C-alpha positions, 0 to 999 in steps of 0.5 A: 500500500502506498503511503500518503504524501505529506501534502495529502496527509495535511490536506486530509487533516485540514479538511477533517479539522474543518468538518470536526469543528462544525460537528463539535459546534453542532454537538455543543448546541444539542447538548446545551439546548438553547431555546432556538435549537429546542424550537427548531427540533420541535418544528422538525418533529423531534422531542427536545429530550432527544437532543443531548443523547444525539450530541453525545453520539456525535462527540463519541463518533468524532473521537472514533474518527480521530483514532486511526484504528477506528476512524472508519467506524467514526466516519460510518456513524457520522455518515448515518447521522448526516443521512438522518439530517438529510431526511429531516430536511426533506421532510420539512421541504427545506431548500434543496441545495442550501439546507437539505444537501448541506449534510451530504456536502459535509459527509463528502468532506468527512470521507475526503479528509479520511481518505487523504489522511489514511491510505488504507481506506483509499486502498479499500475503496479504490482498489486498482 
């Protein structure tokens, strides 16, 4: 398996860090439950009591994402979470390219960062 070049590794780290920063902010908002978040959660059809456990799952998944041996599991769990966000936005008939597909863009960046950081995942997905 070919090693990642330093440029690939750093690009992957930067992309992953940006995604992580966004998801940490999302988890923080779910855990602290400001009124705006509670109101929007109710509008989506979810109960406020579900916010904090989801925030914890996001944080645990991010932790897994940054542990090299478990990064694939973290990315997989986060991809599932982001898929649920797409579904919730579709249900609300949110604007397609700005709100509904935003989690898809984030998932693409999540996996791009991982594939650049760790060549073994690239080898798994893109066998030549």
